[in-house]
N, C-alpha and C positions, 0 to 999 in steps of 0.2 A: 069494952072488953078487948084485950090484946089479941093480935093475930101474928103468928110467925108463918110465913109462906116459904117452904122449901121447894124450890123449883129444880126438878131433875130433868135436864134436857134429854129428849129422845128416848123416853121410856114408855112403851105401850104395854097393853095387856095381851099377852100371846098365849100360845098353846103349851100344854104340859109335855114338852119334848126336849129332853136334855141334850139332844144332838144340836139344836139350833137356839135354844132359849136359856141363857144363863140364869134367868130368874127361876127356872125350873130346877136347876142343879145347885145353886148357891146355898150355903148354910146361913140362914137368916132367922135365928131363933127369936130375936126381939120383935121383928116384924110379924112373924107367924104367931107369936103370943098375942099380939094386938088383934090379929085376924082369926083368932080361934083355931090356930093350927094350919090355916090355909096359906098357900103361897100367893105371890103377886102374879096371878094368872087371870085370863079372861073368864074362866069358869068360877072364879072366886067372888066376882062382883054381880049383884050387890051383896053387901055383908054388913051386919051390925052386931056389936057386942057391947058389954058394959064399958069398954075402954075406947073403942074406935068404930068408925063407920067408913066403908069403902063403897064408892060408886064408880061407874064407868062414864067418862066424858068423851064427847065426840069432837075431835080436832079438825074434822073435815068441814063442818059447819055448812053443809049443803053445797059446797063448791067442788067441782070436778078437779081431779089431779091429786098428787100426793101432798099432804100438809108440809109446810116449810117453817123454818124457825122465825123469820122476821114477822110474817103475818100471824103465826100462832102466838108468839109472845106478845105482839101488839094487841091481839084480841084479849089475851089474859089480862093485860094491863089497862085496857080501855073499856072493855065490855062491848066493843063494837065488832061487827062481823067484818073484819078488815079484809080478808080475801075476797069477800063479795063486793066490798067497796072499791077495790082496785082491779077487780076482774080476774082474780086467780091467786093461788098460793105463791109466795115469793120468799126467798132467803138465800144465804143465811143472814146477811146484814140488811137493815132497812134501806130501801131506795128512797129518793126524795119524797115520793107520795106517802109512803108509810111513815117516814120520819115526820112529815108535817102533821099527820093524824096523831102520832104519839105526843108531839110537842104541844099541840093545841089543847089536849085534854087527856089526862091519865090518872090512875089511882093515886099516885103520890101527890099530884096537884090537888085533887079533891080532898084528901085527908088533911093536907096543910091548910086549905081554905077553911076547913071545919075546926081548925085549932088543935089538930092532933099531930103527934110526932111520928116520923117515919124515917127509915134508913134502909139502904142496901148494905148488908153486913160483910160483903166481900172486901178484902184489901187488894189493892193493885200495886204492882212494882213500878219503880221509876220508868222502866222502858215502855210500859203501857202509856203513861202520860206523855212521854216524849213522842211516841208514835202518833198519838191523837193530835198533839200540838203541831207536829210537822205535816199533818194531813195524810200520812202514810197508813194510818189505821182509822177505820170507821167504827164508831160506837155501835155495839149491838143494841137490840131493842130495850133491854132492861137498864143498862147504865144511861142510855139516852133519855129514858123516862125520868130517871133520878136527876140528872143534871139539868134537864129542861124545867124541872120543878124548883130549881135553885138550891138543891141539896148537894153537898160535896160527896165525892167518891173517897173512900178510905184509902190510906196510903201505907207505905212500908212502915212508917213510924207508928201508925195505928196498929198494924199487925204485931210489931215488936212489943208494943205496950199492952197487948191483949185487949184492944178496943175494937178489933175487927178480926175476921177469919180468913184463912187461906182458902182458895177455891177447891182444894182437895181435902178440906176439913182439918187434916192433921198438921199441915205445914211442911211435910216431907218434900213436896215439889219445889218449895223455895230453895231447898238445898240441892236436890238432884237435877232439877230442870233450869233453875235460875242462877244457881251458883252462890247463893248466900249461905255460906257455911256456918255463920253465927246466928242464923234465924231460929226462932223457937219451933220445936216439934212436940206435938202432944199425942199421947196414946189416943186411939179413937174414942174410947169411953169418956176420957177427960175432955176431948174436943166437943163431944155432945153436951157435957156439962157447961163448958164455956159458951156454947151456942145459946143455951137456955139463959145464962147470965146476961149475955149481950142483948138478947131479945127483950129482957125485962126493962131495958132502958127506953123502949119505944112502944107506942101504941100499935104500930105496924112495922114489921121488919121482913125483909126478903133475903134469902140466901140462894145464890145461883150456883148450881152444880152442873158444869158442862162436860165433865169427864165421861159421863155415861153416854153422851152422843158420840164422842170421839171413839170410845170403845166399840160402839155399834158400827160406825163407819169402818173401823179397822178390822172387824170380824175376828177379833181375838178373844176366844172363849176364856182362856186362862186369865187374861187381864180383866175381862168383864166380871168374872166370878170373884176375883180378888177385890175389885172396887166395890162390888155389891156387899161383900162380907164386911169390908171396912165401914161402909155406910150403915150397915145393920148395927155394928158396935156403937157408932156415933148416935144412932137412934136410941139405943139402950140408955146411954148417958143422958140424952136430951129428955126422954120421957121420965126418967128417974128424977130429974131435977125440975121438971116443969110444974108450975103451979096451975093445976088443971081447972081450978075454980075461977081463975083469973083470965083465962084465954084459951085460944084454939091453936093447934098446930095443923097446918094444911100442907099436904104434899101432892104435887101434880106435875104435869109435863105439857109440852107443846105439840108433840107428835110421837108416833112410834118409830123405833129403830133398834134399840138394844135387844128387844124381845125376839128378834129374828135375825140371827147372824148368818143366815143363808144368803143374805143380800147386803150390799153396801148402802142401798138406798133407804130412804125413809119408808114407812109403811102407813097404811090407812087405818091401822088398829085403833080402837078406843084407848084412851089413856086413863090411868087411875086418878081418882080424887079421894085421898085418904084424909079423914078429919079426926083429930084426937083432942079430947077435952070436952068441956061443958057446952051446952047449947048446940050440939051437933045437928039435931033434928031440923031446926029452922034453917041452918046453913045449907044443908043438903036438899031441902025441899024445893023441887022444881029445877034443880041444877042439872042440866043435861049436856051442855057443851061449854067450850072455852069462854064464850061471851058472858056467861053467868057468873064467872068467878069474881071479877072486880066489883060488881054491885053487891054480891054477898059479903065480901070482905068489908066494903064500905058500911054496909048495914050493921055488921057486928061491931066495928070499931067506933063508929059515930054514935050508934045506938038510936 
């Protein structure tokens, strides 16, 4: 069975307070329809409907301190309690110790060994590759897992030919932030349909959405609400096009941040685990923290 993992960086389950939590005030009808009218809040989990299941996952994993991106993402990708292994939470980019753990064994490697196909659906612009090659840019945990497995990262050409996605879903950022005025731009609903189509090519695919963490650090309520409402429209197109009997959509995060704009720092909040599609019960059974995600995905994909 196929799995699409939408990784939303820095999204925790917070309180129902529109003064600090954009997830409380954003208009997200597609997500709320999946959750029986509930919002993406701490009080909404656990929840199960005919369409989706939501559980709360612990990003702290029994380790003191605030969860960080490198250790949280490494735990998601390996199934190991990486912060416990290295003696604390660490981020944003992997240090040599975390990088070694990721390179030695991760979900992409396991699936490829089992004869399954896998991909990171994000497309990267030329300046990204130039930065990595020059040594001025370190790979974050997710692309590090991909490249250490021998898989390529998708490029500008892949994005232009609709074989990969922009990190903001729609592609608007390639024009406004990167200066590619001829780059494709998709309405959010259509971007969701494209995401479903791309995921159909692989047994396992991952899409990394990091703008949510940036908005949390920026404490910008207007920007946060805007990006959440765009994501909801993308989700609508994705769910509409998804073949629910053939696979699961899994949405989760590495740590809290966006749900509490009263602080620039990460939070210790539980993070959502939203599962859409068939065989949700077995996937969610016993899943309590980030270390359980990779084994569950492997079980579903390999069978």
